[in-house]
PATIMI-268849 format. One record per residue (C-alpha): residue number from 0; residue in one letter; x, y, z. Coordinates in Angstrom, 3 decimals. Layout:
residues N
+-----+------+----------+----------+----------+
| pos | code |       c1 |       c2 |       c3 |
+-----+------+----------+----------+----------+
| NUM |    A |        X |        Y |        Z |
...
+-----+------+----------+----------+----------+
end
This chain:
residues 397
+-----+------+----------+----------+----------+
| pos | code |       c1 |       c2 |       c3 |
+-----+------+----------+----------+----------+
|   0 |    M |  -34.371 |  -74.585 |  118.405 |
|   1 |    K |  -32.235 |  -76.839 |  115.799 |
|   2 |    K |  -33.679 |  -74.003 |  113.254 |
|   3 |    L |  -31.069 |  -71.932 |  115.362 |
|   4 |    I |  -28.819 |  -74.037 |  115.540 |
|   5 |    F |  -28.758 |  -73.953 |  111.653 |
|   6 |    M |  -28.571 |  -70.584 |  110.992 |
|   7 |    L |  -25.427 |  -70.285 |  113.745 |
|   8 |    A |  -23.697 |  -72.368 |  111.355 |
|   9 |    A |  -24.170 |  -71.018 |  107.731 |
|  10 |    V |  -22.472 |  -67.233 |  109.512 |
|  11 |    A |  -19.759 |  -69.542 |  111.561 |
|  12 |    L |  -18.131 |  -71.153 |  108.204 |
|  13 |    T |  -18.150 |  -67.753 |  106.801 |
|  14 |    F |  -15.173 |  -66.618 |  109.186 |
|  15 |    T |  -12.158 |  -68.720 |  108.083 |
|  16 |    A |   -9.258 |  -67.929 |  111.689 |
|  17 |    C |  -10.923 |  -69.056 |  114.899 |
|  18 |    N |   -9.061 |  -67.707 |  118.448 |
|  19 |    K |   -8.915 |  -70.070 |  120.850 |
|  20 |    D |  -12.456 |  -69.138 |  122.398 |
|  21 |    E |  -14.536 |  -69.626 |  119.410 |
|  22 |    K |  -16.032 |  -73.086 |  117.959 |
|  23 |    I |  -17.805 |  -73.726 |  115.168 |
|  24 |    Y |  -21.022 |  -75.304 |  114.701 |
|  25 |    E |  -21.529 |  -77.616 |  111.991 |
|  26 |    E |  -22.994 |  -81.678 |  112.652 |
|  27 |    D |  -19.799 |  -81.929 |  115.339 |
|  28 |    N |  -17.732 |  -78.808 |  116.814 |
|  29 |    V |  -14.766 |  -79.224 |  114.973 |
|  30 |    L |  -13.064 |  -76.498 |  117.419 |
|  31 |    D |  -14.186 |  -76.822 |  121.127 |
|  32 |    G |  -11.399 |  -74.277 |  122.368 |
|  33 |    N |   -7.783 |  -76.126 |  121.447 |
|  34 |    L |   -9.622 |  -79.547 |  121.095 |
|  35 |    L |   -9.864 |  -80.364 |  117.446 |
|  36 |    A |  -12.484 |  -83.212 |  116.171 |
|  37 |    G |  -15.512 |  -83.763 |  113.633 |
|  38 |    N |  -16.194 |  -82.685 |  110.324 |
|  39 |    L |  -14.930 |  -79.768 |  108.417 |
|  40 |    N |  -17.488 |  -78.230 |  106.011 |
|  41 |    G |  -16.363 |  -74.776 |  104.974 |
|  42 |    S |  -12.728 |  -73.187 |  105.713 |
|  43 |    L |  -10.971 |  -72.742 |  108.795 |
|  44 |    E |   -7.618 |  -71.483 |  109.798 |
|  45 |    L |   -5.741 |  -72.327 |  112.676 |
|  46 |    D |   -3.518 |  -70.175 |  114.932 |
|  47 |    A |    0.013 |  -70.950 |  115.439 |
|  48 |    E |   -0.078 |  -69.478 |  118.764 |
|  49 |    V |   -2.632 |  -71.934 |  119.657 |
|  50 |    E |   -1.671 |  -75.777 |  120.720 |
|  51 |    Y |   -4.309 |  -78.034 |  119.264 |
|  52 |    L |   -5.204 |  -81.215 |  120.717 |
|  53 |    L |   -6.274 |  -83.497 |  118.354 |
|  54 |    N |   -9.884 |  -85.349 |  120.160 |
|  55 |    G |  -10.681 |  -87.714 |  117.535 |
|  56 |    T |  -11.216 |  -87.850 |  113.628 |
|  57 |    L |  -10.774 |  -84.804 |  111.716 |
|  58 |    N |  -13.191 |  -84.999 |  108.456 |
|  59 |    I |  -12.372 |  -82.642 |  106.025 |
|  60 |    R |  -15.099 |  -82.780 |  103.110 |
|  61 |    K |  -15.744 |  -82.765 |  100.116 |
|  62 |    G |  -15.428 |  -78.169 |   99.595 |
|  63 |    A |  -13.804 |  -77.851 |  102.876 |
|  64 |    K |  -10.061 |  -76.151 |  103.490 |
|  65 |    L |   -8.169 |  -76.527 |  106.066 |
|  66 |    T |   -5.505 |  -74.234 |  106.741 |
|  67 |    I |   -2.430 |  -74.784 |  109.031 |
|  68 |    P |   -0.016 |  -71.868 |  109.478 |
|  69 |    A |    3.687 |  -72.232 |  109.930 |
|  70 |    G |    4.546 |  -73.306 |  113.488 |
|  71 |    T |    1.444 |  -75.013 |  114.646 |
|  72 |    T |    1.161 |  -78.043 |  116.694 |
|  73 |    I |   -0.944 |  -80.192 |  116.658 |
|  74 |    K |   -1.074 |  -83.074 |  119.388 |
|  75 |    A |   -2.869 |  -86.211 |  119.032 |
|  76 |    K |   -4.589 |  -88.336 |  121.869 |
|  77 |    P |   -3.485 |  -91.449 |  121.252 |
|  78 |    G |   -6.085 |  -93.614 |  119.535 |
|  79 |    F |   -6.807 |  -95.764 |  116.540 |
|  80 |    Y |   -9.159 |  -93.347 |  115.714 |
|  81 |    S |   -7.300 |  -89.975 |  115.818 |
|  82 |    Y |   -6.629 |  -89.298 |  112.445 |
|  83 |    I |   -6.947 |  -86.399 |  109.762 |
|  84 |    M |   -8.990 |  -87.567 |  106.860 |
|  85 |    V |   -9.372 |  -85.357 |  103.750 |
|  86 |    E |  -12.093 |  -86.444 |  102.058 |
|  87 |    Q |  -12.273 |  -86.317 |   97.737 |
|  88 |    G |  -12.976 |  -82.488 |   97.643 |
|  89 |    G |  -11.065 |  -81.479 |  100.382 |
|  90 |    K |   -8.122 |  -79.578 |  100.964 |
|  91 |    I |   -5.697 |  -79.120 |  103.572 |
|  92 |    F |   -2.602 |  -76.435 |  103.751 |
|  93 |    I |    0.408 |  -77.056 |  105.533 |
|  94 |    N |    1.876 |  -73.866 |  105.682 |
|  95 |    G |    5.304 |  -74.781 |  107.270 |
|  96 |    T |    8.876 |  -73.156 |  106.992 |
|  97 |    A |   11.700 |  -74.549 |  107.694 |
|  98 |    D |   12.010 |  -71.917 |  110.609 |
|  99 |    E |    8.661 |  -72.647 |  111.610 |
| 100 |    P |    7.534 |  -75.745 |  110.811 |
| 101 |    V |    4.301 |  -77.570 |  111.526 |
| 102 |    T |    4.388 |  -80.446 |  113.796 |
| 103 |    L |    1.883 |  -83.022 |  114.598 |
| 104 |    T |    2.766 |  -85.762 |  116.950 |
| 105 |    S |    1.329 |  -87.487 |  119.426 |
| 106 |    A |    0.052 |  -85.953 |  122.888 |
| 107 |    A |    1.432 |  -89.231 |  124.900 |
| 108 |    D |    3.365 |  -87.647 |  127.729 |
| 109 |    E |    6.103 |  -91.132 |  126.642 |
| 110 |    P |    4.967 |  -90.858 |  122.584 |
| 111 |    K |    5.893 |  -94.487 |  120.341 |
| 112 |    A |    5.449 |  -95.643 |  117.597 |
| 113 |    G |    1.204 |  -96.249 |  117.018 |
| 114 |    D |    0.651 |  -93.828 |  119.465 |
| 115 |    W |   -1.595 |  -92.417 |  116.534 |
| 116 |    G |   -3.309 |  -92.176 |  113.697 |
| 117 |    G |   -1.667 |  -89.552 |  111.291 |
| 118 |    L |   -2.546 |  -87.894 |  108.226 |
| 119 |    H |   -4.455 |  -89.476 |  105.406 |
| 120 |    I |   -5.488 |  -87.664 |  102.141 |
| 121 |    N |   -8.280 |  -89.165 |   99.042 |
| 122 |    G |   -8.140 |  -87.573 |   95.582 |
| 123 |    Y |   -9.415 |  -88.069 |   92.235 |
| 124 |    A |   -7.093 |  -89.089 |   90.670 |
| 125 |    P |   -6.511 |  -92.675 |   88.901 |
| 126 |    I |   -5.781 |  -96.055 |   90.490 |
| 127 |    S |   -5.656 |  -99.783 |   89.236 |
| 128 |    G |   -8.716 | -101.228 |   88.657 |
| 129 |    A |  -10.556 | -103.165 |   86.348 |
| 130 |    T |  -11.550 | -100.728 |   84.536 |
| 131 |    E |  -10.475 |  -97.296 |   84.630 |
| 132 |    G |  -11.590 |  -94.936 |   86.962 |
| 133 |    T |  -12.151 |  -97.682 |   89.582 |
| 134 |    T |  -12.585 |  -95.645 |   93.052 |
| 135 |    N |  -11.808 |  -98.216 |   95.999 |
| 136 |    G |  -12.879 |  -96.789 |  100.268 |
| 137 |    A |   -9.901 |  -95.677 |  102.523 |
| 138 |    E |   -8.255 |  -98.656 |  104.574 |
| 139 |    V |   -9.492 |  -97.303 |  108.198 |
| 140 |    D |  -12.574 |  -96.420 |  107.215 |
| 141 |    A |  -14.371 |  -97.615 |  103.660 |
| 142 |    S |  -17.227 |  -95.229 |  103.444 |
| 143 |    K |  -14.038 |  -92.495 |  102.355 |
| 144 |    K |  -13.429 |  -93.046 |   99.076 |
| 145 |    Y |  -10.546 |  -92.150 |   96.354 |
| 146 |    G |   -9.570 |  -92.308 |   93.048 |
| 147 |    G |  -10.934 |  -91.761 |   89.633 |
| 148 |    T |   -9.951 |  -89.620 |   86.521 |
| 149 |    N |   -8.834 |  -86.671 |   87.389 |
| 150 |    A |   -4.642 |  -86.945 |   87.595 |
| 151 |    Q |   -4.136 |  -83.167 |   87.977 |
| 152 |    D |   -6.278 |  -83.407 |   91.286 |
| 153 |    N |   -5.677 |  -80.742 |   93.743 |
| 154 |    S |   -6.440 |  -81.722 |   97.526 |
| 155 |    G |   -4.058 |  -78.379 |   98.678 |
| 156 |    S |    0.178 |  -77.744 |  100.055 |
| 157 |    I |    2.283 |  -79.199 |  102.731 |
| 158 |    T |    5.321 |  -77.675 |  103.471 |
| 159 |    Y |    7.691 |  -78.104 |  106.096 |
| 160 |    M |    5.748 |  -80.887 |  108.471 |
| 161 |    K |    6.617 |  -82.890 |  111.254 |
| 162 |    L |    4.411 |  -86.337 |  111.275 |
| 163 |    M |    5.270 |  -88.273 |  114.165 |
| 164 |    Y |    4.864 |  -91.836 |  116.105 |
| 165 |    T |    2.062 |  -92.617 |  113.945 |
| 166 |    G |    0.191 |  -95.770 |  112.585 |
| 167 |    A |   -2.005 |  -97.019 |  114.815 |
| 168 |    R |   -3.622 | -100.316 |  114.945 |
| 169 |    S |   -6.661 | -101.550 |  115.312 |
| 170 |    S |   -5.865 | -105.385 |  113.732 |
| 171 |    A |   -2.829 | -106.120 |  111.205 |
| 172 |    D |   -4.806 | -105.176 |  107.969 |
| 173 |    I |   -6.713 | -102.435 |  109.208 |
| 174 |    E |   -3.836 |  -99.880 |  110.848 |
| 175 |    H |   -2.822 |  -96.291 |  109.322 |
| 176 |    N |    0.577 |  -95.090 |  108.134 |
| 177 |    G |    2.049 |  -92.073 |  108.649 |
| 178 |    L |    1.294 |  -90.285 |  105.252 |
| 179 |    T |   -1.123 |  -92.329 |  103.905 |
| 180 |    L |   -1.878 |  -90.953 |   99.651 |
| 181 |    N |   -4.942 |  -92.136 |   98.622 |
| 182 |    G |   -5.395 |  -91.880 |   94.804 |
| 183 |    V |   -4.043 |  -87.906 |   95.115 |
| 184 |    G |   -3.203 |  -86.236 |   92.119 |
| 185 |    N |   -0.561 |  -84.103 |   90.914 |
| 186 |    G |   -2.114 |  -80.837 |   91.003 |
| 187 |    T |   -1.285 |  -81.352 |   94.956 |
| 188 |    T |    2.198 |  -80.213 |   96.118 |
| 189 |    I |    4.204 |  -82.461 |   99.122 |
| 190 |    E |    7.247 |  -81.286 |   99.527 |
| 191 |    N |    9.859 |  -81.022 |  102.669 |
| 192 |    I |    8.820 |  -83.985 |  105.399 |
| 193 |    Y |    9.357 |  -85.767 |  108.741 |
| 194 |    I |    8.443 |  -88.458 |  109.238 |
| 195 |    P |   10.361 |  -90.176 |  112.688 |
| 196 |    Y |    9.543 |  -92.825 |  114.517 |
| 197 |    G |    6.379 |  -94.892 |  113.810 |
| 198 |    A |    4.794 |  -97.983 |  113.050 |
| 199 |    D |    3.303 |  -99.761 |  109.719 |
| 200 |    D |    4.978 |  -97.361 |  106.842 |
| 201 |    A |    6.294 |  -94.489 |  106.651 |
| 202 |    I |    4.729 |  -92.445 |  103.352 |
| 203 |    E |    2.066 |  -94.494 |  101.473 |
| 204 |    W |    1.129 |  -93.849 |   98.006 |
| 205 |    F |   -2.353 |  -96.017 |   96.974 |
| 206 |    G |   -2.216 |  -94.953 |   93.567 |
| 207 |    G |   -2.725 |  -91.681 |   92.312 |
| 208 |    T |    0.262 |  -89.407 |   90.787 |
| 209 |    V |    1.229 |  -87.465 |   93.047 |
| 210 |    N |    4.725 |  -85.823 |   93.497 |
| 211 |    V |    6.606 |  -85.200 |   96.687 |
| 212 |    T |   10.146 |  -83.800 |   97.376 |
| 213 |    N |   12.633 |  -84.222 |   99.917 |
| 214 |    L |   11.324 |  -86.930 |  102.254 |
| 215 |    L |   13.504 |  -87.664 |  105.821 |
| 216 |    V |   12.257 |  -91.301 |  106.836 |
| 217 |    V |   14.144 |  -92.039 |  110.819 |
| 218 |    N |   13.393 |  -95.436 |  112.011 |
| 219 |    Q |   10.012 |  -97.026 |  110.925 |
| 220 |    D |    9.384 | -100.126 |  111.650 |
| 221 |    D |    7.725 | -101.669 |  108.822 |
| 222 |    D |    8.192 | -100.063 |  105.009 |
| 223 |    M |    9.728 |  -96.121 |  104.751 |
| 224 |    F |    8.861 |  -95.618 |  101.397 |
| 225 |    D |    5.951 |  -97.698 |  100.107 |
| 226 |    V |    3.292 |  -98.600 |   96.968 |
| 227 |    T |    0.563 |  -99.976 |   95.602 |
| 228 |    E |   -2.536 |  -99.633 |   93.671 |
| 229 |    G |   -1.089 |  -97.760 |   91.063 |
| 230 |    W |    0.763 |  -94.653 |   92.136 |
| 231 |    S |    2.450 |  -92.844 |   88.690 |
| 232 |    G |    4.422 |  -90.455 |   90.476 |
| 233 |    T |    7.156 |  -89.520 |   91.160 |
| 234 |    L |    9.635 |  -89.716 |   94.326 |
| 235 |    E |   13.010 |  -87.292 |   94.875 |
| 236 |    N |   14.977 |  -86.661 |   97.126 |
| 237 |    A |   14.166 |  -89.073 |  100.171 |
| 238 |    F |   16.461 |  -90.410 |  103.235 |
| 239 |    G |   15.273 |  -93.326 |  104.842 |
| 240 |    I |   17.404 |  -94.744 |  108.393 |
| 241 |    W |   16.980 |  -96.916 |  110.597 |
| 242 |    T |   19.396 |  -95.563 |  113.476 |
| 243 |    Q |   21.945 |  -97.567 |  115.578 |
| 244 |    G |   19.468 |  -99.580 |  118.430 |
| 245 |    F |   16.339 |  -99.913 |  116.504 |
| 246 |    S |   14.913 | -102.910 |  115.660 |
| 247 |    S |   12.275 | -103.611 |  114.275 |
| 248 |    T |    8.911 | -105.554 |  115.327 |
| 249 |    E |    7.909 | -106.062 |  111.530 |
| 250 |    A |    8.141 | -109.772 |  109.888 |
| 251 |    D |    9.412 | -107.905 |  106.906 |
| 252 |    P |   10.252 | -103.790 |  106.988 |
| 253 |    R |   11.432 | -102.619 |  103.265 |
| 254 |    G |   13.134 |  -99.110 |  102.186 |
| 255 |    I |   11.056 |  -99.125 |   99.082 |
| 256 |    E |    8.132 | -102.034 |   99.281 |
| 257 |    A |    5.938 | -101.481 |   95.522 |
| 258 |    D |    2.972 | -103.176 |   94.457 |
| 259 |    G |    1.202 | -102.743 |   91.047 |
| 260 |    N |   -2.243 | -103.464 |   92.618 |
| 261 |    M |   -3.712 | -103.704 |   95.485 |
| 262 |    D |   -2.135 | -106.623 |   97.675 |
| 263 |    G |   -1.655 | -108.557 |   94.074 |
| 264 |    N |   -4.688 | -109.413 |   93.765 |
| 265 |    G |   -5.721 | -107.834 |   90.336 |
| 266 |    P |   -3.157 | -108.574 |   88.048 |
| 267 |    D |   -4.749 | -107.987 |   84.995 |
| 268 |    H |   -6.443 | -104.604 |   86.221 |
| 269 |    V |   -5.144 | -101.539 |   84.252 |
| 270 |    G |   -3.080 |  -99.207 |   85.476 |
| 271 |    Q |   -0.832 | -100.590 |   87.328 |
| 272 |    S |    1.827 |  -98.608 |   89.883 |
| 273 |    D |    4.584 |  -97.306 |   86.935 |
| 274 |    F |    6.623 |  -94.746 |   89.082 |
| 275 |    V |    9.717 |  -92.663 |   89.217 |
| 276 |    M |   12.046 |  -92.500 |   92.967 |
| 277 |    R |   15.544 |  -90.494 |   91.966 |
| 278 |    N |   18.018 |  -89.536 |   94.655 |
| 279 |    I |   16.929 |  -92.214 |   97.453 |
| 280 |    S |   19.584 |  -93.329 |  100.270 |
| 281 |    I |   18.039 |  -96.262 |  102.537 |
| 282 |    V |   20.779 |  -96.709 |  105.840 |
| 283 |    N |   20.409 |  -99.310 |  107.999 |
| 284 |    N |   23.014 |  -98.766 |  111.215 |
| 285 |    S |   19.650 | -101.452 |  113.154 |
| 286 |    D |   20.190 | -103.687 |  114.829 |
| 287 |    T |   17.701 | -105.640 |  112.821 |
| 288 |    P |   19.372 | -108.896 |  111.768 |
| 289 |    K |   19.398 | -110.389 |  108.152 |
| 290 |    F |   16.297 | -112.744 |  107.627 |
| 291 |    S |   18.046 | -116.444 |  106.683 |
| 292 |    E |   20.324 | -115.220 |  110.128 |
| 293 |    T |   17.298 | -116.047 |  113.168 |
| 294 |    P |   15.928 | -118.268 |  114.450 |
| 295 |    E |   12.675 | -120.025 |  113.145 |
| 296 |    G |    9.367 | -117.447 |  113.271 |
| 297 |    A |   12.380 | -114.448 |  114.957 |
| 298 |    K |   11.870 | -111.089 |  112.531 |
| 299 |    G |   14.867 | -110.280 |  110.290 |
| 300 |    L |   15.325 | -108.264 |  106.365 |
| 301 |    R |   14.983 | -110.066 |  103.628 |
| 302 |    E |   15.693 | -107.406 |  100.986 |
| 303 |    L |   16.203 | -103.352 |  100.865 |
| 304 |    I |   13.661 | -103.051 |   97.812 |
| 305 |    K |   10.706 | -105.309 |   96.932 |
| 306 |    I |    9.588 | -104.069 |   93.304 |
| 307 |    R |    6.430 | -106.690 |   92.832 |
| 308 |    R |    2.846 | -107.339 |   91.640 |
| 309 |    G |    3.364 | -106.001 |   88.080 |
| 310 |    A |    5.017 | -102.763 |   89.702 |
| 311 |    T |    7.516 | -101.405 |   87.042 |
| 312 |    A |    9.786 |  -99.538 |   88.878 |
| 313 |    T |   12.062 |  -96.753 |   87.626 |
| 314 |    L |   14.169 |  -96.110 |   90.366 |
| 315 |    E |   17.708 |  -93.940 |   89.924 |
| 316 |    N |   20.828 |  -92.768 |   92.088 |
| 317 |    I |   19.488 |  -95.241 |   94.464 |
| 318 |    L |   22.488 |  -95.590 |   97.572 |
| 319 |    L |   21.565 |  -98.656 |   99.848 |
| 320 |    K |   24.448 |  -98.924 |  102.920 |
| 321 |    N |   24.811 | -100.251 |  105.759 |
| 322 |    G |   24.071 | -103.442 |  107.438 |
| 323 |    D |   22.506 | -107.143 |  106.755 |
| 324 |    C |   19.946 | -108.300 |  104.977 |
| 325 |    D |   19.858 | -111.604 |  102.292 |
| 326 |    V |   19.162 | -110.011 |   99.384 |
| 327 |    L |   19.592 | -106.353 |   98.177 |
| 328 |    I |   16.418 | -106.102 |   95.494 |
| 329 |    D |   14.270 | -108.602 |   94.787 |
| 330 |    F |   11.164 | -108.836 |   91.819 |
| 331 |    Q |    9.732 | -112.337 |   92.745 |
| 332 |    D |    7.049 | -112.834 |   95.423 |
| 333 |    S |    3.881 | -115.828 |   95.360 |
| 334 |    K |    1.011 | -113.073 |   94.168 |
| 335 |    H |    2.929 | -111.804 |   90.727 |
| 336 |    D |    7.141 | -110.603 |   90.447 |
| 337 |    G |    7.404 | -106.935 |   89.391 |
| 338 |    T |    8.135 | -106.332 |   85.579 |
| 339 |    P |   10.816 | -106.276 |   83.856 |
| 340 |    Q |   10.628 | -102.995 |   82.190 |
| 341 |    S |   11.524 | -101.997 |   85.724 |
| 342 |    T |   14.865 | -100.179 |   85.665 |
| 343 |    I |   17.215 |  -99.746 |   88.619 |
| 344 |    S |   20.440 |  -97.223 |   89.327 |
| 345 |    Y |   22.592 |  -98.359 |   92.432 |
| 346 |    S |   25.389 |  -98.163 |   94.465 |
| 347 |    V |   26.055 | -100.262 |   97.624 |
| 348 |    E |   28.364 |  -99.339 |  100.972 |
| 349 |    S |   29.175 | -101.522 |  103.124 |
| 350 |    V |   25.695 | -103.924 |  103.462 |
| 351 |    T |   26.523 | -108.047 |  103.808 |
| 352 |    Y |   23.670 | -110.206 |  101.828 |
| 353 |    D |   23.969 | -113.228 |  100.407 |
| 354 |    E |   25.766 | -113.616 |   97.076 |
| 355 |    T |   26.302 | -117.006 |   96.331 |
| 356 |    T |   21.846 | -117.032 |   96.075 |
| 357 |    Y |   21.985 | -113.877 |   94.658 |
| 358 |    P |   24.301 | -112.466 |   92.334 |
| 359 |    G |   25.176 | -109.044 |   92.657 |
| 360 |    G |   22.635 | -108.899 |   95.493 |
| 361 |    V |   19.508 | -108.735 |   92.969 |
| 362 |    R |   16.757 | -111.287 |   92.659 |
| 363 |    H |   15.084 | -110.905 |   88.764 |
| 364 |    P |   11.889 | -111.743 |   87.581 |
| 365 |    K |   11.079 | -114.863 |   86.894 |
| 366 |    E |    9.747 | -114.387 |   83.184 |
| 367 |    G |   12.290 | -111.753 |   81.932 |
| 368 |    E |   15.264 | -109.775 |   83.252 |
| 369 |    A |   14.790 | -105.896 |   84.077 |
| 370 |    T |   17.510 | -104.418 |   83.477 |
| 371 |    V |   19.326 | -103.168 |   87.329 |
| 372 |    N |   22.483 | -101.473 |   87.201 |
| 373 |    E |   25.361 | -101.584 |   90.162 |
| 374 |    V |   26.965 |  -97.901 |   89.704 |
| 375 |    A |   29.595 |  -96.793 |   91.006 |
| 376 |    G |   29.545 |  -93.340 |   92.833 |
| 377 |    N |   25.986 |  -92.664 |   93.179 |
| 378 |    T |   25.343 |  -91.161 |   95.887 |
| 379 |    G |   21.631 |  -90.714 |   96.820 |
| 380 |    C |   19.802 |  -87.806 |   98.390 |
| 381 |    P |   22.144 |  -84.869 |   98.040 |
| 382 |    N |   23.636 |  -83.583 |  101.151 |
| 383 |    P |   20.896 |  -84.770 |  103.625 |
| 384 |    Q |   22.697 |  -83.560 |  106.287 |
| 385 |    T |   21.363 |  -80.010 |  104.698 |
| 386 |    L |   18.535 |  -80.797 |  102.816 |
| 387 |    F |   17.006 |  -81.441 |  106.180 |
| 388 |    M |   18.383 |  -79.398 |  108.891 |
| 389 |    W |   15.424 |  -78.089 |  110.083 |
| 390 |    T |   14.251 |  -81.482 |  111.046 |
| 391 |    G |   16.689 |  -81.199 |  114.271 |
| 392 |    F |   17.685 |  -84.672 |  112.806 |
| 393 |    T |   21.545 |  -85.617 |  113.934 |
| 394 |    E |   22.677 |  -89.150 |  113.964 |
| 395 |    W |   23.400 |  -89.872 |  110.584 |
| 396 |    N |   26.287 |  -92.393 |  110.742 |
+-----+------+----------+----------+----------+
end
């Protein structure tokens, strides 16, 4: 009987499309009616006419390919183990359009931040480490490795994707983001992405070289744009906003948080984060107070941009707008500071901060000042209401 099943598997994997009634016979049934879960070892193209339920973890394994056509909706059963994991050597193709984006969201009747795990991609691109070519295990599943030496590694392409209500956690140290990019190479295309209403971070780069273009983040409970473990790519045209009535539950929410190495535990590691962010808006219309004005132990906004732990940042045309914080841009950290080789050009509008303690709103590295210039007229993300019209988001002010 087992021999017959394996023969069926070989036949089934030659098909690239499955309708609502078909199954793929593999180590697990990846597709059972409209249910998705298990280990994909071949090629699978979904059907935009079917609304899928992610019923657990979907692993896209080495050599496998998942294609999600324009207009497809996948709803995830709430829970920590509901997520999509592209393993090293696997590929995902999310082929949304402005008129028909692909939607990955919660299946809950009343969806909320932290319902499910989001999308993880693991590549062979470099990460920081004691030696060149270091690898690591994914935060949510250490058996899924990432990292290596192939900066041009290709994990597929993602365009016009909505990624909603992500960030499930099993503990404070093991939690999902919205889009987690683990050692992803710059042969991968990621553009036109919408990540609203998530827990932990909207997008986090764990090393790698991948570039991301046209990204809208709304009401992320923790950080909007998070960097660690040696990322050396570019983020261009991004708009992050906390809207009126929103209040973070995190101790240190930030617009940008950047570490050079993993958790600051590798100050002497090679390949520290050295990245570019260009045309970025960070807007705080929320009810989150500045940290220094909250009762002891309460949550509050310390800084909008944190560059620390050996990271080198090149931030161009940055707009910081509205709300309260203690300091606009902070390079200092107890595990070591961000580098003075960083350069930042920013404008600030209607943000209150402690100008007496931090002149110009900047706390420089202790071992030398970074190049930080306040420039009148920086516009940040260009024409966001037009650029992100496809998302349906309207609370810009």
